[in-house]
TORDREN-822367 format. One line per 5 residues: number of its first residue (from 0); their letters; for each residue x negated, y, z of C-alpha. Coordinates in Angstrom, 1 decimal. Example, Ala and Ser with C-alpha at 12.3 -4.5 7.8 and 13.67 -1.06 7.14 Angstrom:
2
0> as> -12.3/-4.5/7.8; -13.7/-1.1/7.1
END
This chain:
333
0> mkkli> -32.8/32.5/28.2; -34.7/30.0/26.2; -32.6/27.2/27.6; -29.4/29.0/26.7; -30.7/29.5/23.1
5> lltlv> -31.7/25.8/22.9; -28.3/24.7/24.2; -26.5/26.9/21.7; -28.6/25.5/18.8; -27.8/21.9/19.9
10> lvtfl> -24.1/22.7/20.1; -24.0/24.4/16.7; -25.8/21.5/15.1; -23.3/19.0/16.6; -20.3/21.0/15.4
15> ccekt> -21.7/21.4/11.9; -22.5/17.7/11.6; -19.3/16.4/13.1; -17.1/14.5/10.6; -13.4/14.2/10.3
20> ddsft> -11.7/10.9/10.8; -11.3/10.4/7.1; -14.8/11.2/6.0; -17.6/8.8/5.0; -21.0/8.5/6.6
25> eqppa> -24.1/8.9/4.4; -25.0/5.3/5.2; -21.7/3.3/5.1; -21.3/0.1/7.0; -22.9/-3.0/5.4
30> knlnn> -21.0/-4.3/2.4; -19.6/-7.2/4.5; -15.8/-7.7/4.6; -16.2/-9.4/8.0; -17.0/-5.8/9.1
35> qnfrl> -13.6/-4.3/9.9; -15.0/-0.7/9.5; -16.2/-1.5/6.0; -12.8/-3.0/5.0; -11.1/0.2/6.2
40> dlayy> -13.5/2.5/4.5; -13.1/0.5/1.2; -9.3/0.6/1.5; -9.3/4.3/2.3; -11.7/5.1/-0.6
45> hapvh> -9.3/3.5/-3.1; -5.9/4.2/-1.5; -3.4/5.9/-3.7; -1.7/9.2/-3.4; 1.8/7.9/-3.1
50> yqdvd> 4.9/9.9/-4.4; 8.2/8.9/-2.8; 11.4/9.9/-4.4; 14.2/10.8/-2.0; 17.9/10.6/-2.4
55> rtgsh> 20.4/12.3/-0.1; 23.6/11.1/-1.7; 25.8/8.6/0.1; 25.9/7.8/3.8; 23.4/5.0/3.7
60> glegk> 20.5/7.2/2.7; 20.6/9.1/6.0; 20.0/12.5/4.3; 16.7/11.1/2.8; 15.3/9.4/5.9
65> adyit> 16.0/5.9/4.5; 13.4/6.6/1.8; 10.6/7.5/4.2; 7.8/4.9/4.5; 7.1/3.6/8.0
70> rydfd> 6.1/0.5/10.0; 8.1/-2.6/10.2; 8.1/-2.2/14.0; 8.9/1.5/13.9; 11.5/1.0/16.6
75> gdlna> 9.1/-0.5/19.0; 10.1/-4.2/18.6; 9.4/-7.1/16.3; 13.1/-7.8/15.6; 13.7/-7.3/11.9
80> knnwd> 17.4/-7.7/12.3; 18.0/-4.4/14.0; 16.0/-2.1/11.6; 19.0/-1.2/9.4; 20.8/0.2/12.4
85> nisds> 17.8/1.6/14.3; 16.5/3.8/11.5; 19.7/5.8/11.8; 18.8/6.6/15.4; 17.4/10.2/15.4
90> skkgn> 15.1/9.3/18.3; 13.3/6.6/16.2; 11.6/8.7/13.5; 9.1/6.1/12.2; 5.8/7.7/11.1
95> avgyy> 4.2/6.8/7.8; 1.8/3.8/7.4; 0.5/1.9/4.4; -0.5/-1.8/5.0; -3.6/-3.1/3.3
100> svvet> -5.7/-6.2/2.8; -8.9/-6.9/1.0; -10.0/-9.9/-0.9; -13.5/-10.3/-2.4; -15.1/-12.3/-5.2
105> vthyf> -18.7/-12.4/-6.4; -18.0/-9.4/-8.8; -14.8/-7.6/-7.5; -12.7/-6.4/-4.6; -8.9/-6.8/-4.8
110> ityaf> -7.1/-4.4/-2.4; -3.4/-4.8/-1.7; -1.4/-1.8/-0.4; 2.2/-2.3/0.9; 4.8/0.2/1.8
115> fhprd> 7.7/-0.6/4.1; 11.3/0.8/4.4; 13.9/-0.3/6.8; 16.6/-0.1/4.2; 17.0/-1.0/0.5
120> wtdiw> 20.2/0.9/-0.2; 22.6/2.3/-2.7; 25.0/5.3/-2.8; 27.7/3.4/-4.7; 30.2/2.6/-2.0
125> flyhf> 31.7/-0.4/-3.7; 28.2/-2.0/-4.0; 27.5/-1.6/-0.3; 26.2/-4.9/1.1; 26.1/-6.5/-2.3
130> dehen> 23.3/-4.2/-3.7; 21.6/-3.5/-0.4; 19.6/-5.3/2.2; 17.8/-4.7/5.4; 14.0/-4.2/5.1
135> dlegv> 12.0/-3.5/2.0; 8.4/-4.0/1.1; 6.9/-3.1/-2.3; 3.2/-2.6/-3.1; 0.1/-2.2/-5.3
140> ltivk> -2.9/-4.4/-6.1; -6.0/-2.3/-7.0; -8.8/-3.9/-8.9; -12.3/-2.7/-8.0; -15.5/-3.7/-9.8
145> kddtp> -18.6/-3.9/-7.6; -21.5/-1.7/-8.7; -24.5/0.0/-7.2; -22.2/2.4/-5.2; -21.0/1.7/-1.7
150> ygkal> -17.3/1.1/-2.7; -17.3/0.2/-6.3; -15.3/1.5/-9.2; -11.5/1.1/-9.5; -10.5/-0.3/-12.9
155> gavtv> -6.8/-0.5/-12.7; -3.8/-1.6/-10.7; -0.8/-3.9/-10.7; 2.4/-2.5/-9.0; 5.3/-4.4/-7.5
160> fhsdf> 8.7/-3.3/-8.7; 11.1/-5.7/-7.1; 10.8/-9.0/-9.1; 8.6/-7.4/-11.8; 4.9/-6.6/-11.9
165> ysyka> 3.6/-3.7/-13.9; -0.1/-3.4/-15.0; -2.1/-0.2/-15.5; -5.6/0.8/-16.4; -7.7/3.7/-15.0
170> pdsel> -8.3/6.6/-17.4; -12.0/5.6/-18.0; -11.5/1.8/-17.8; -12.2/-0.6/-20.6; -9.3/-2.9/-19.6
175> tsgne> -7.1/-4.1/-22.4; -4.0/-6.3/-22.4; -4.3/-10.0/-21.6; -1.5/-12.4/-21.5; 0.6/-9.5/-20.1
180> gidgt> 0.7/-6.2/-21.8; -0.7/-3.1/-20.1; 2.1/-0.8/-19.2; 0.2/2.4/-19.2; -2.7/4.5/-17.9
185> ltlqn> -2.9/5.7/-14.3; -3.2/9.4/-13.6; -5.5/10.7/-10.9; -5.2/13.3/-8.1; -8.1/14.9/-6.2
190> dngln> -8.0/14.4/-2.5; -10.9/16.1/-0.7; -13.3/15.1/-3.4; -11.9/11.6/-4.1; -10.0/11.0/-7.3
195> rfkts> -7.2/8.7/-6.3; -4.7/6.8/-8.4; -1.2/8.3/-8.3; 1.6/5.8/-7.6; 5.3/6.5/-7.3
200> aeakg> 8.2/4.8/-5.6; 11.8/5.2/-6.6; 14.5/6.2/-4.1; 16.9/3.6/-2.7; 15.2/0.4/-4.0
205> hgika> 11.6/1.7/-3.7; 10.1/-0.2/-6.6; 6.6/1.1/-7.4; 5.1/2.1/-10.8; 2.3/4.4/-11.8
210> hakqk> 3.2/8.1/-11.4; 2.6/8.5/-15.1; 5.6/6.2/-15.8; 7.9/7.0/-12.9; 8.0/10.5/-11.7
215> pggsd> 10.3/11.5/-8.9; 13.5/13.2/-10.1; 14.3/16.7/-9.0; 12.5/18.6/-6.2; 13.3/16.3/-3.3
220> yivyy> 10.3/14.0/-2.9; 7.5/13.4/-0.5; 3.8/13.1/-1.3; 1.8/10.8/1.0; -2.0/10.9/1.4
225> psktt> -4.0/8.1/3.0; -5.7/8.4/6.4; -7.8/6.1/8.5; -6.3/7.4/11.8; -3.4/9.7/11.3
230> seyps> 0.3/8.7/10.8; 2.7/11.6/10.2; 6.4/12.2/9.8; 7.7/14.4/6.9; 8.8/17.9/8.0
235> diydr> 11.6/17.6/5.4; 12.4/15.9/2.1; 10.2/18.4/0.2; 7.0/17.8/2.2; 4.1/17.5/-0.2
240> nvkyk> 1.4/16.6/2.3; 2.1/13.7/4.7; -0.6/11.4/5.9; 0.0/7.7/6.0; -2.2/5.6/8.3
245> lvdif> -3.8/2.5/6.8; -3.0/-0.6/8.8; -4.8/-3.9/8.2; -2.4/-6.7/7.4; -5.0/-9.0/9.2
250> enegm> -5.4/-6.9/12.3; -5.0/-8.8/15.5; -1.2/-9.5/16.1; -0.6/-7.8/12.7; 1.7/-8.7/9.8
255> wdqrf> -0.2/-11.9/8.9; -0.4/-13.1/12.5; 3.3/-12.5/12.9; 4.4/-14.5/9.8; 5.7/-17.3/12.0
260> ntslf> 7.5/-15.0/14.4; 11.1/-16.0/13.6; 12.5/-12.7/14.9; 10.5/-11.0/12.2; 10.1/-13.4/9.3
265> sngks> 12.1/-16.2/7.7; 10.1/-19.2/6.6; 6.9/-17.2/7.1; 7.4/-15.3/3.8; 10.4/-12.9/3.9
270> fqksy> 11.6/-10.4/6.5; 14.6/-11.4/8.5; 17.8/-9.4/7.9; 21.2/-9.1/9.4; 22.7/-7.1/6.5
275> gngsa> 22.9/-7.2/2.8; 22.2/-9.3/-0.2; 18.6/-9.9/-1.1; 15.4/-9.9/0.9; 12.1/-8.2/1.5
280> napwn> 9.1/-10.4/0.8; 5.7/-10.3/2.4; 2.8/-9.8/-0.1; 2.1/-13.5/0.0; 5.6/-14.1/-1.4
285> wddkd> 5.6/-11.3/-4.1; 6.5/-12.7/-7.5; 7.0/-11.5/-11.1; 10.1/-13.4/-12.3; 8.8/-14.0/-15.9
290> dgdnq> 5.0/-13.8/-16.0; 4.8/-17.5/-16.7; 4.2/-20.3/-14.2; 2.5/-22.1/-17.1; -0.4/-19.6/-16.6
295> gllkg> -0.7/-20.8/-13.0; 0.8/-17.5/-11.7; 2.7/-18.9/-8.8; 4.8/-17.0/-6.2; 2.5/-15.1/-3.8
300> giayy> -0.5/-15.5/-6.0; -1.0/-11.7/-6.1; -2.2/-12.1/-2.5; -3.6/-15.6/-2.4; -5.3/-15.7/-5.9
305> pahlv> -5.6/-12.1/-7.1; -8.6/-12.8/-9.3; -6.6/-15.4/-11.3; -3.7/-13.0/-11.7; -6.0/-10.2/-12.9
310> deyfn> -7.8/-12.5/-15.3; -4.4/-13.4/-16.9; -3.1/-9.9/-17.0; -6.2/-8.1/-18.4; -9.0/-8.5/-20.9
315> glgsf> -12.0/-6.2/-21.0; -13.0/-7.2/-17.4; -16.7/-7.7/-18.3; -18.6/-9.8/-15.9; -15.8/-11.5/-13.9
320> nktyt> -16.4/-14.2/-11.4; -13.3/-15.8/-9.7; -15.2/-17.4/-6.8; -13.9/-16.0/-3.5; -16.5/-14.9/-1.0
325> ynpyl> -13.9/-13.3/1.4; -10.2/-14.2/1.3; -8.4/-14.2/4.6; -5.2/-15.5/2.9; -7.2/-18.7/2.1
330> dik> -9.3/-18.5/5.4; -12.5/-17.9/3.4; -14.6/-15.6/5.5
END
């Protein structure tokens, strides 16, 4: 009888202490970005709640499916030239993911999030092909100041809206406009105790802005929440709770490793395509068309040199050191 009671107590203790896949341990991994677990925890802690507008008009939207976020290899291969057609296949759903990478300086973390769609499309029939292209990747750069907490404090973000960048501050941030004007203040959403930035992507073209500046139109939109392990597919175009799995851009055989795979990328920078006018750029080729090359803000710098971009975009950064201590884009590890 005593053995049974003891066994029961052990089982209850185990069940009570068991954590979900998206929880944090009381003692997080060492603050070392060579530690993959810490990178994932850091990216998860600051990942946005992502609102995706959905449009059902026109045949190219696939009743909303063309606006769902997914993997670039959702169809099981690394051929980017068949994604436009394969996303129309009902057997190839394409569960949600969000790609991420982390860069570190002495004082800050810079976390890139990227969301992929197999189609950048339009519902205007006479613009088919001319205003569309196969594959689409837009994203967000989140600025995190190191402090005495495990994962630091998010100060603001820069979002990618096609060939324009938009900059935003956190509600309690002291950031002010630098050489580029701040476009607004981010709003927050509680997710199991974490106050996350809210981002929003338009339908069709999928450019991203802060939710405060670009809310989905109508009732047909999807709300994606980050997860470290779970990748879900929306139940319908009104699903308000879909998990996107965080996938490291620098995982083994991941996006960065595949940049010279000519079935997937062209010139190591843009996704291949077999349809449309325009292209989907990898984060290391994202560019704002008019933020000023005279400031040293070169194409792809949002990935390669995020500290320089942030220093140009914002004032009020406080103690800010641009020396990289971890930057896999530059092979600093």
